[in-house]
C-alpha positions in Angstrom: 0.0 0.0 0.0 2.8 2.4 0.9 4.6 1.9 -2.4 1.3 2.6 -4.2 1.0 5.9 -2.3 4.6 6.8 -3.3 3.7 6.6 -7.0 3.6 10.3 -7.8 3.3 9.7 -11.5 0.2 7.5 -11.1 -1.3 10.2 -8.8 -0.7 12.9 -11.4 -2.1 10.8 -14.2 -5.2 10.0 -12.1 -5.8 13.7 -11.5 -5.5 14.4 -15.3 -8.0 11.8 -16.2 -10.5 12.7 -13.5 -10.4 16.4 -14.4 -10.8 15.7 -18.1 -13.9 13.7 -17.5 -15.4 16.3 -15.1 -14.7 19.1 -17.6 -16.7 17.3 -20.3 -19.6 16.6 -17.9 -19.8 20.1 -16.6 -19.6 21.7 -20.0 -22.4 19.6 -21.3 -24.6 20.2 -18.2 -23.7 24.0 -18.2 -24.6 24.6 -21.8 -27.7 22.4 -21.8 -29.0 24.1 -18.6 -27.7 27.6 -19.2 -26.2 27.7 -15.7 -23.3 30.1 -15.3 -22.4 28.5 -12.0 -21.9 25.1 -13.7 -20.0 26.8 -16.6 -17.8 28.5 -13.9 -17.1 25.1 -12.4 -16.2 23.8 -15.9 -13.7 26.7 -16.2 -12.4 25.8 -12.7 -12.0 22.2 -13.7 -10.3 23.4 -16.9 -7.7 25.2 -14.9 -7.3 22.1 -12.7 -6.8 20.0 -15.8 -4.0 22.3 -17.1 -2.6 22.3 -13.6 -2.7 18.5 -13.5 -0.8 18.3 -16.9 1.8 20.7 -15.5 2.1 18.7 -12.3 2.5 15.5 -14.3 5.3 17.1 -16.3 6.9 18.6 -13.2 6.9 15.4 -11.3 8.5 13.6 -14.3 11.2 16.3 -14.6 11.9 16.6 -10.9 12.6 12.9 -10.5 15.4 13.1 -13.0 18.9 12.9 -11.4 21.3 15.9 -11.4 23.2 16.4 -14.7 25.8 18.7 -16.1 23.3 21.4 -16.8 21.4 21.0 -13.5 24.0 20.0 -10.9 21.7 20.6 -7.9 18.9 18.4 -9.5 15.6 19.3 -11.0 13.5 19.9 -7.9 12.7 23.5 -8.8 10.5 22.2 -11.6 7.9 21.4 -9.0 8.0 24.9 -7.5 7.6 26.6 -10.8 4.7 24.2 -11.7 3.0 25.1 -8.4 3.4 28.8 -9.1 1.9 28.4 -12.6 -1.0 26.4 -11.2 -1.7 29.2 -8.7 -1.7 31.8 -11.5 -4.1 29.6 -13.5 -6.5 29.4 -10.6 -6.5 33.2 -10.2 -7.2 33.8 -13.9 -10.0 31.3 -13.8 -11.6 33.1 -10.9 -11.4 36.4 -12.7 -13.2 34.9 -15.7 -16.0 33.6 -13.4 -16.5 37.0 -11.9 -16.8 38.5 -15.5 -19.5 35.9 -16.5 -21.4 36.2 -13.2 -21.5 40.0 -13.6 -23.0 39.6 -17.1 -25.7 37.4 -15.7 -26.5 39.8 -12.9 -26.8 42.5 -15.5 -29.5 40.5 -17.2 -27.6 39.1 -20.2 -28.2 35.4 -19.4 -31.3 33.2 -19.5 -32.8 31.2 -16.6 -31.7 27.7 -15.9 -33.3 24.8 -17.7 -33.0 21.0 -17.1 -32.0 21.4 -13.5 -32.1 17.6 -12.8 -29.1 17.1 -15.2 -27.3 20.0 -13.6 -27.8 18.8 -10.1 -26.8 15.2 -11.0 -23.5 16.3 -12.6 -22.5 18.5 -9.7 -23.2 15.7 -7.2 -21.0 13.3 -9.3 -18.3 16.1 -9.3 -18.3 16.4 -5.5 -17.9 12.7 -5.0 -15.2 12.2 -7.6 -13.1 15.2 -6.4 -13.4 14.1 -2.8 -12.0 10.6 -3.6 -9.2 11.8 -5.9 -8.1 14.7 -3.7 -8.0 12.5 -0.6 -5.7 10.1 -2.5 -3.5 13.0 -3.8 -3.1 14.5 -0.3 -1.9 11.1 1.0 0.6 10.8 -1.8 1.8 14.4 -1.3 2.3 13.8 2.5 4.3 10.6 2.0 6.4 11.9 -1.0 6.6 15.6 0.1 5.7 16.6 -3.5 4.7 20.2 -3.8 3.3 19.6 -7.3 1.0 16.8 -6.1 0.1 18.9 -3.0 -0.9 21.9 -5.2 -2.9 19.6 -7.4 -4.7 18.2 -4.4 -5.5 21.7 -3.2 -7.1 22.5 -6.5 -9.4 19.5 -6.3 -10.2 20.2 -2.6 -11.4 23.7 -3.5 -13.3 22.2 -6.3 -15.2 20.1 -3.7 -16.3 23.1 -1.8 -17.2 25.1 -4.9 -19.0 22.2 -6.5 -20.9 21.6 -3.3 -22.0 25.2 -3.2 -23.2 25.0 -6.8 -25.0 21.7 -6.1 -26.9 23.2 -3.1 -27.6 26.4 -5.1 -29.1 24.4 -8.0 -31.3 22.5 -5.6 -32.6 25.7 -4.1 -33.1 27.2 -7.5 -35.1 24.2 -8.7 -37.4 24.6 -5.6 -37.7 28.4 -5.6 -37.0 29.6 -9.2 -34.8 32.3 -7.8 -32.4 32.2 -10.8 -30.3 35.2 -9.6 -28.8 32.8 -7.1 -26.9 31.1 -9.9 -24.8 34.2 -10.5 -24.3 34.8 -6.8 -23.0 31.3 -6.3 -20.6 31.7 -9.2 -19.2 34.8 -7.4 -18.7 32.8 -4.2 -16.9 30.1 -6.2 -14.7 32.7 -7.7 -13.6 34.0 -4.3 -12.9 30.5 -3.1 -10.8 29.8 -6.2 -8.9 33.1 -6.0 -8.0 32.6 -2.3 -6.5 29.2 -3.1 -4.6 30.5 -6.0 -3.1 33.3 -4.0 -2.0 30.9 -1.2 -0.4 28.5 -3.7 1.5 31.4 -5.4 2.8 32.7 -2.1 4.0 29.3 -1.0 5.7 28.4 -4.3 7.2 31.8 -4.9 8.8 31.6 -1.4 10.5 28.3 -2.5 11.5 29.7 -5.9 13.2 32.7 -4.2 15.0 30.3 -1.8 13.0 31.2 1.3 14.0 29.5 4.5 12.3 26.4 5.8 9.6 26.8 8.4 10.9 27.7 11.9 9.6 24.3 13.1 12.0 22.6 10.8 15.0 24.8 11.8 14.2 24.1 15.5 14.3 20.3 14.7 17.8 20.8 13.2 19.0 22.7 16.3 17.5 20.1 18.5 19.5 17.3 16.8 22.7 19.4 17.1 22.0 20.2 20.7 21.5 16.5 21.6 24.8 15.6 19.9 26.6 18.5 21.6 26.4 16.7 24.9 29.0 14.2 23.7 31.0 16.4 21.3 31.0 20.2 22.0 29.4 21.9 18.9 28.8 25.5 18.2 26.6 26.6 15.3 28.2 29.2 13.2 25.5 29.3 10.5 22.4 27.4 9.3 21.1 28.1 5.8 18.0 26.3 4.5 15.8 26.4 1.4 13.4 24.1 -0.4 13.6 22.8 -4.0 10.6 20.8 -4.9 10.3 18.0 -2.3 13.9 18.3 -1.2 14.9 20.4 1.9 18.4 21.7 1.3 20.4 22.5 4.4 23.8 24.0 4.9 25.3 23.9 8.4 28.6 25.5 9.5 29.8 24.1 12.9 32.7 24.9 15.2 34.4 21.9 16.9 37.5 21.1 18.8 40.4 21.5 16.5 42.2 18.5 17.9 39.5 16.1 16.6 40.6 13.8 13.8 39.2 14.1 10.3 37.9 10.6 10.6 36.0 11.4 13.8 34.5 14.7 12.5 33.4 12.9 9.2 31.6 10.2 11.2 30.0 12.9 13.4 28.8 14.7 10.3 27.3 11.5 8.9 25.5 10.9 12.2 24.1 14.4 12.2 22.9 14.2 8.6 21.2 10.8 9.2 19.4 12.1 12.3 18.2 15.2 10.6 17.1 13.2 7.6 15.1 10.8 9.8 13.3 13.8 11.4 12.6 15.9 8.2 12.8 13.5 5.3 14.0 14.3 1.7 16.9 16.4 2.8 20.2 17.3 1.1 22.6 18.3 3.8 26.1 19.9 3.6 28.0 20.3 6.9 31.1 22.4 7.0 33.3 22.0 10.1 35.7 24.7 11.4 38.2 24.3 14.2 37.9 26.4 17.3 40.4 29.3 17.7 43.5 28.6 19.7 42.8 28.7 23.5 39.1 29.4 22.8 37.2 26.1 22.9 33.8 25.6 21.4 30.9 26.2 23.7 29.1 23.1 24.8 25.8 24.6 23.8 23.8 25.0 20.6 22.0 28.4 20.2 
């Protein structure tokens, strides 16, 4: 089961196929019924489909090993993919606002064939719940930002599809057709909020923003534990994220009388412990000798 959840390529493929099917169903139901809220959901799924294709490509590229042209690997492909996905979501939300405004201004006809519309939105809610739940599990295990972004797309699609589903039921009972455009506006706000969050998160990684403070505290905790046996003093800690990889550079001060063999073994031990806590890490530790007559402090700040 765990190996199945680690298959990011299968997860990305499943997302592509599910989005393609939902786009077709929503477009048919939207144009047959004349519902702008369903058409807005089709646009949303269309952006999800493009995002899924981008995620599939990004996962494929990021898995490739480092080469002469990309000596630090291809992890940034996932970050760029996540940012593009966020931008697509924002653009989709703006289009929905435009179409909803047209309907509120009286340029659209009332909804017909509401049974078809309600059925399609119910199927959409169920399908997106199942697929997004699977993608979130894969993203958690593999630490893939591209799969996580894709799962976030589908999760927002659940909420927006559910809102449209409830709205269509109410419209079929009350004939209050203006609710169709109002729901579309709510969907647009949900989508836009998600797009902004994804853009902020991925842009931070693209610009080599530091890892969360919680991760840095874990690194310091590991160093502090080991400083009880071998005095260590942190000179510098630099962190960043590239795709699923957490890249960490640590500069330590140690006793200058320690042998190269001992300090090498110590660094390996530190790297393994940090890897066990954080997962998917690329760690470089630089060791400097303490100045003459000034031993390293037996603490880690």
